[in-house]
BAPAVEX-469286 format. One record per residue (C-alpha): x, y, z; residue in three letters. Coordinates in steps of 0.05 Angstrom, whole numbers, padded with zeros to 5 digits, always signed. Example, Ala and Ser with C-alpha at 12.3 -4.5 7.8 and 13.67 -1.06 7.14 Angstrom:
BEGIN
+00246-00090+00156ALA/+00273-00021+00143SER/
This chain:
BEGIN
+00000+00001+00000MET/+00027+00071-00016THR/+00038+00117+00043GLN/-00006+00179+00045PRO/+00028+00248+00031ALA/+00061+00277+00090ALA/+00037+00340+00121ALA/-00030+00332+00099LEU/-00010+00318+00026GLY/+00021+00386+00013LEU/+00093+00362+00016ALA/+00082+00317-00042ALA/+00063+00366-00091LEU/+00127+00362-00129GLY/+00139+00436-00123LEU/+00206+00467-00098ASP/+00212+00490-00024THR/+00221+00561-00034ALA/+00204+00602+00030ASP/+00128+00615+00016PRO/+00115+00539+00005LEU/+00153+00523+00072ARG/+00110+00577+00104GLU/+00046+00546+00075ALA/+00068+00474+00102LEU/+00082+00506+00168ALA/+00012+00539+00170LEU/-00023+00472+00152ALA/+00015+00437+00207ALA/-00004+00491+00257LEU/-00075+00486+00236ALA/-00076+00412+00248ARG/-00041+00418+00316ASP/-00093+00468+00337CYS/-00152+00423+00316ALA/-00120+00369+00351ALA/-00100+00400+00417SER/-00150+00458+00421GLY/-00096+00511+00430VAL/-00123+00577+00408GLU/-00093+00624+00359ARG/-00117+00691+00327ARG/-00100+00700+00253VAL/-00096+00765+00212LEU/-00098+00747+00137HIS/-00076+00802+00089LEU/-00104+00780+00024ARG/-00056+00819-00019LEU/-00066+00773-00076SER/-00132+00807-00089LEU/-00103+00879-00095LEU/-00096+00905-00165PRO/-00027+00899-00194ARG/-00010+00971-00187GLU/-00023+00970-00111GLN/+00025+00911-00104ARG/+00089+00947-00121GLN/+00153+00940-00075PRO/+00139+01007-00041ARG/+00065+00989-00026HIS/+00085+00923+00006LEU/+00141+00954+00044ARG/+00087+01003+00075LEU/+00042+00947+00090LEU/+00095+00910+00125ARG/+00116+00970+00167GLU/+00044+00979+00189ALA/+00046+00907+00213LEU/+00110+00917+00255ALA/+00074+00928+00322PRO/+00041+00862+00317ALA/+00108+00823+00300LEU/+00145+00845+00363ARG/+00176+00785+00400PRO/+00130+00739+00434THR/+00070+00772+00398ARG/+00061+00754+00327GLY/+00093+00709+00273ARG/+00089+00730+00202LEU/+00078+00677+00145HIS/+00080+00692+00073GLU/+00042+00646+00023LEU/+00054+00630-00049PRO/+00016+00689-00086GLY/+00034+00741-00040GLY/-00018+00735+00018ASP/+00008+00747+00090LEU/-00016+00717+00153MET/+00001+00739+00225VAL/-00012+00689+00277LEU/-00012+00706+00355SER/-00041+00675+00417PRO/-00106+00704+00442PRO/-00132+00755+00458PRO/-00097+00790+00402GLY/-00113+00859+00412GLU/-00051+00879+00378HIS/-00076+00848+00314LEU/-00135+00892+00317LEU/-00088+00951+00320ALA/-00048+00928+00263ALA/-00109+00914+00223ARG/-00133+00984+00233ALA/-00066+01009+00210ALA/-00061+00968+00151VAL/-00135+00986+00128ALA/-00112+01059+00122LYS/-00067+01037+00066LEU/-00118+01000+00029LEU/-00177+01019-00015PRO/-00233+01049+00026GLU/-00284+00999+00053HIS/-00244+00938+00031ALA/-00221+00916+00102ALA/-00273+00864+00112GLU/-00253+00829+00048GLU/-00179+00841+00049LEU/-00164+00832+00122LEU/-00208+00780+00152PRO/-00193+00755+00224LEU/-00195+00679+00238LEU/-00197+00641+00301ARG/-00161+00573+00313LEU/-00183+00518+00324PRO/-00253+00538+00306GLN/-00233+00559+00235GLU/-00176+00510+00221ALA/-00214+00483+00163ALA/-00222+00552+00132ARG/-00148+00568+00142LEU/-00129+00502+00105LEU/-00174+00522+00050THR/-00133+00588+00041VAL/-00071+00546+00041VAL/-00097+00501-00009GLU/-00116+00560-00055ALA/-00046+00590-00047ALA/-00018+00524-00069LEU/-00066+00521-00131GLY/-00100+00457-00101MET/-00168+00490-00110ASP/-00163+00495-00184ALA/-00221+00459-00217ALA/-00200+00408-00272PRO/-00216+00430-00343ALA/-00285+00399-00359ALA/-00280+00340-00408ALA/-00324+00343-00469PRO/-00388+00302-00459PRO/-00383+00232-00490PRO/-00418+00214-00552ALA/-00486+00179-00536PRO/-00484+00104-00538ARG/-00542+00059-00544PRO/-00568+00010-00491ALA/-00556-00062-00505PRO/-00619-00103-00526PRO/-00647-00144-00470GLU/-00630-00209-00505ALA/-00555-00186-00511GLU/-00557-00159-00439PHE/-00581-00226-00412ALA/-00524-00261-00447ALA/-00474-00214-00418ALA/-00505-00229-00347LEU/-00497-00304-00359ARG/-00423-00295-00383ALA/-00411-00253-00321LEU/-00435-00306-00274ALA/-00381-00351-00297GLY/-00325-00301-00314ALA/-00257-00302-00280GLU/-00258-00232-00250ILE/-00198-00233-00199ALA/-00162-00183-00245ALA/-00220-00135-00245HIS/-00224-00131-00171LEU/-00201-00063-00142ARG/-00171-00061-00072ARG/-00170+00010-00040ARG/-00150+00022+00034PRO/-00182+00068+00085SER/-00130+00101+00129TRP/-00130+00120+00205ARG/-00098+00187+00210LEU/-00096+00211+00281GLU/-00085+00286+00295PRO/-00012+00298+00305GLY/+00012+00230+00277ALA/+00070+00230+00233GLU/+00038+00181+00181ALA/-00029+00147+00171ALA/-00037+00072+00182THR/-00083+00026+00141PRO/-00150+00011+00171ALA/-00192-00029+00125ARG/-00183-00052+00051GLU/-00244-00040+00009GLU/-00252-00091-00046VAL/-00302-00079-00103ARG/-00309-00100-00179PRO/-00286-00053-00231ASP/-00354-00045-00262LEU/-00337+00002-00318PRO/-00279-00047-00343ALA/-00326-00106-00339LEU/-00381-00072-00374TRP/-00332-00052-00431GLU/-00307-00125-00434ARG/-00377-00154-00443LEU/-00417-00100-00475LEU/-00368-00053-00513PRO/-00392+00010-00542GLY/-00460+00006-00505LEU/-00492+00045-00449ALA/-00531+00015-00390ALA/-00605+00038-00370THR/-00614+00051-00300PRO/-00646-00016-00289ALA/-00587-00051-00326GLN/-00535-00016-00287GLU/-00567-00040-00221ALA/-00572-00111-00247ALA/-00501-00113-00276PHE/-00475-00086-00211ARG/-00509-00139-00169HIS/-00486-00195-00215ALA/-00411-00169-00210ALA/-00417-00161-00135GLN/-00445-00234-00134ARG/-00387-00258-00175ARG/-00336-00221-00133MET/-00362-00259-00070LEU/-00353-00324-00099LEU/-00282-00305-00122THR/-00264-00278-00050LEU/-00288-00343-00021ALA/-00228-00382-00056ARG/-00174-00406-00006PRO/-00119-00362-00044GLU/-00161-00298-00036GLU/-00180-00315+00035LEU/-00106-00317+00056ARG/-00095-00247+00034GLN/-00158-00218+00064ALA/-00142-00170+00120THR/-00198-00130+00148ALA/-00238-00129+00085PRO/-00291-00079+00071LEU/-00343-00099+00021LEU/-00393-00049-00009PRO/-00454-00092-00028LEU/-00528-00088-00049ALA/-00574-00108+00012LEU/-00609-00168-00023PRO/-00542-00200-00034LEU/-00531-00212+00037LEU/-00583-00267+00040GLU/-00559-00301-00024GLU/-00516-00363-00029ASP/-00454-00327-00054ALA/-00449-00285+00008PHE/-00465-00343+00057LEU/-00410-00379+00025ARG/-00362-00327+00035LEU/-00384-00319+00107GLU/-00375-00392+00125ALA/-00307-00397+00090ALA/-00280-00341+00131LEU/-00298-00379+00193GLY/-00311-00343+00263PRO/-00244-00311+00268LEU/-00245-00285+00196GLY/-00312-00260+00206ARG/-00290-00215+00261ARG/-00252-00172+00210SER/-00304-00170+00156LEU/-00343-00106+00147ALA/-00402-00096+00097VAL/-00432-00030+00074LEU/-00498-00022+00040VAL/-00529+00036+00010PRO/-00568+00072+00060TRP/-00626+00083+00008GLU/-00630+00008+00004GLU/-00635+00002+00082ALA/-00691+00055+00083LEU/-00728+00022+00024ALA/-00730-00044+00060ASP/-00728-00035+00134PRO/-00749-00107+00149GLY/-00692-00137+00114ALA/-00644-00088+00145TRP/-00668-00104+00215ALA/-00662-00178+00199ARG/-00595-00175+00173LEU/-00570-00130+00233ARG/-00587-00184+00276ARG/-00558-00235+00234TRP/-00489-00196+00226ALA/-00489-00189+00305GLY/-00500-00263+00311PHE/-00449-00282+00265ARG/-00396-00234+00289GLY/-00387-00191+00227TRP/-00396-00116+00218THR/-00457-00086+00177LEU/-00461-00011+00165GLY/-00489+00042+00118LEU/-00452+00072+00058ASP/-00454+00136+00020GLY/-00488+00173+00076VAL/-00502+00245+00057THR/-00520+00307+00096GLU/-00595+00296+00077ALA/-00588+00226+00104ALA/-00557+00248+00170LEU/-00611+00301+00182LEU/-00670+00258+00162SER/-00652+00194+00198LEU/-00638+00178+00269PRO/-00570+00155+00253LEU/-00544+00185+00319ALA/-00588+00138+00359ARG/-00585+00076+00318MET/-00515+00053+00348GLY/-00489+00033+00279LEU/-00421+00003+00283PRO/-00399+00034+00216LEU/-00419+00092+00171LEU/-00385+00120+00113ARG/-00399+00193+00101LEU/-00379+00228+00036ARG/-00349+00295+00051PHE/-00382+00358+00017ALA/-00342+00422+00010PRO/-00407+00461+00024ALA/-00397+00436+00098TRP/-00342+00490+00105LEU/-00389+00544+00088ARG/-00447+00528+00134HIS/-00468+00578+00184GLY/-00472+00565+00259ALA/-00542+00534+00259ALA/-00530+00487+00198ALA/-00464+00467+00229ARG/-00495+00454+00296ALA/-00550+00413+00266ALA/-00503+00367+00224LEU/-00454+00360+00285ASP/-00515+00337+00327ALA/-00538+00287+00273ALA/-00467+00251+00277LEU/-00465+00189+00316PRO/-00435+00198+00383GLY/-00385+00141+00373ASP/-00341+00177+00319ARG/-00295+00112+00315ALA/-00353+00087+00276SER/-00345+00136+00221LEU/-00304+00136+00153ILE/-00300+00201+00118LEU/-00294+00191+00042ALA/-00277+00243-00005GLY/-00219+00267+00035ALA/-00186+00299-00024ASP/-00163+00363+00008ALA/-00132+00382+00076PRO/-00196+00418+00092ALA/-00234+00352+00095ALA/-00182+00322+00142ILE/-00189+00385+00186ALA/-00264+00381+00184TRP/-00261+00308+00204GLY/-00209+00324+00263TRP/-00251+00376+00292GLN/-00307+00326+00300ARG/-00269+00267+00325GLY/-00261+00227+00261ILE/-00199+00193+00245ALA/-00216+00145+00188ALA/-00208+00175+00118PHE/-00211+00157+00047GLU/-00192+00202-00014GLY/-00140+00224-00063ARG/-00103+00263-00011LEU/-00085+00196+00026LEU/-00066+00156-00036ARG/+00003+00189-00042GLY/
C-alpha cells in the first residue's frame, strides 16, 4: 500500500521548497495541531493577492509590512508569507495588537475593503477555513478542465444484456477486483496507518469487456452491479483469496446478503475471519426495506461481522435517526459545502453525527480541509485522493 502524503498531502506536490511554500506547510501543520489540541490562535489574513497589480508594487508592500510591525514584536505575532503574496500573522489570544495592526493596514488599502481584504480567523474553530486558504495559495483548489461530453451510446438489447449477465456469472474477474485502503490518521501522527481494505469489482472495465460500445439503462446498471458483486463474493471465497484478506470492507447491495454467494464467503471466513469482515450497504436500500435491514443487522451481530451504511449524505444524516441507531460503521462522503455552513447548519449536522466517532469513515478526503473538518469532529478514518500519495 502506498503511504499517504506527508503534512496533509501538501509536501508531496512536487514543488520546490521556496520560503512561501515552506510557510504554507508550516501553516497547514499549525492548523492541524490546533484542531487536535484545542490550542487557540488568532490569525490576521492580508489578502494581498486580491489587490490590483499597481497596488502590489514593492513600495506598497513595504508600507504594509511597516504597518504590521507592532504586531510582530517578540512573543506577539509570527508572520507567514504564502505563495501568491498573501500574508498571515498568527498570535496567541486575545490578540488586541492584531486589531491595532489591522486598523493601521486598513488605512493603506482601498476604502471599505478591510472586511474582504483583512479577515480575522480564530483557531481551532476555523482551522478548516485556514487550510482552504493554504490550498488555494498552492493551487490545489483549481478545478480540472471540463471534459467534453461523451458521444451518446445505445443501450444493449435485452437478449444481449441477458447473455452478458450469464457470461459474467461464470467469468474470471480476479483481475478486475479493485482494492482501496481506508486510512486511520490521528491528529499529530507522523503518518497514516491502513485501517480496512475495500474490495469492489471494476464495473466500467467489466461492462466494456462484455458490452463494448453500449451504455446501460438505470435498471441494467443495477442488475449488472449486483451480478458483478455476486461474482466477486464467489471469487473472494477461494482459499487463495481468503489467505490475503485483511480487514476487508465490501460495499454490497442489501439483497445479496441473503444469497448463497455471500453465505458461502461468510462460512469460508470462519468465526475468526468474520470478526474482521465489514459490509456496507447503500443507506437508500436499508431505508427502502427496513424489514430486511433489521433482520440482517441481527444476523450480522449473531455471526460476528460488521454491517453498516454507505454513501451517507447530509440529507440522510438530518432525516434519519442515525445518531441513535448505534451503528458500528458509517461511511460519509465529505461535501465542500460543509465548510461554508453557518452556525445553525453546522450545529445541526454535528448533532446528527453518531456519538461514537470511531464508527465513521469520511470518504472524499481529497483536500486538507476535509481532514481538518473530520478531526474537529473526532473522526480519524479517511478515504480520498489526498491519502493515496
